[in-house]
N, C-alpha and C positions, 0 to 999 in steps of 0.2 A: 120273438118268435123263440121256439123251444127247436133242440135238436133232437131227432127220435132215434132211439134204440133199433136198430138194424138188426144185429147178432150179436153174440157174444162167440168167440173164439180163442180154444183152449191150442196152446201148440204140444205136439208130442210126437212119438217118435212112431207110430203106428196109428195114422186115421182111420184105417179100414177096419179095425179092431175094435177100438177106442168110440167110435161111434158106435156098433153096433152093441155094447157093454151101454150107456148111456140110452139107446133107442129101446131097451129091454128094461130100462129102467124107468122110463118116462112115458114111453108109446112113440107112436110115428113110426116112418117107413126112413132106415139109412139111407143117405144117395150118397155113391162116391163122385167124384168129380175130375177135373182135371186137374194135373200139377199134384195129384198126392191128396187132396182136401176131400175131404167127407163133411156130411152134416145130419142133424133130423130137424123134424121141425114138429116138436111133442106139443101132442092138442091143447090148447089155450096158451101157449108159453111161446115163447122165444125161441128163432131158430139157434142152435146149440153148432158152431162150426168146428173142424179140426184142423190144424194147420201141420204140414208135415216138416218137423225140426230135427235137424243131427243131434244134438244134445238130450240125457236124457233131465227129467225134474232136479237140481241138486239142494232147493231149499225148500222152506216154508211157502204156500201160496200167499200173494200181497190180495187175493180178490179171491171169493170161492162164492161158492152156490148155497142157499139154503132151499130145499125141496120140502116144502109144506104134504103132511101125510097124516094118517087119519089114527094111525097107529105107529109111534118107534120101530118098537120090536120088529112087528113084522117084516117091515119096510127093510130093517138091516137086514133081518135072516136073507129076505130075498135078493138084497146087492151081495152079501157075502156067497151065495149060493153062484153070480154071475161074475166074480169072481173080485169084487171090492172088499177092503180093508176095511175093520172097525178101530178106531183110536179111540184108546180110555173108553172111560163106562159115559151110561147117559147122564145130562146133567141136567137138574133141575132147578130153576130160581122163577124170580116175582114175575118173570116174563112167559113161563111156561118150561116144558124141556126140549135138550135137542142130542143129538148122535153126531160126535165128529166121524165121516167114514174119510178113505180114500180108494180113487178109482184105481183101476188097473196099473195107471202109469203114475200113481202116488198122487193125482190131483187131489186136495181135499175138497169136500164137500160136509155139508149137514143135514139129517133129516129135523126139520125141526114138527114139534106137536104141544097139545095140551097135556 
């Protein structure tokens, strides 16, 4: 028997703000929960939850989200308008292309496409 992925949890300083960034990026409605938690359930995706922690992010993520997009540059522009940061330039290799980004609290994610 296999276990089933229920949600992905991100530690952050301000769950109410960060969930709104991710809801605007991925779709879905932000939900604020008890004890400072928030979450969004993007259409066709897994719930992304945000847990309040006292400390700021200090080092590179050990896990990051790869977000498939039709076109990397328009997705990057949209994310920048929402408060993301571009990290480096778009990389293209034999697997396709990706752009490393960071959300408003510095959590890395990648836009991936052909």
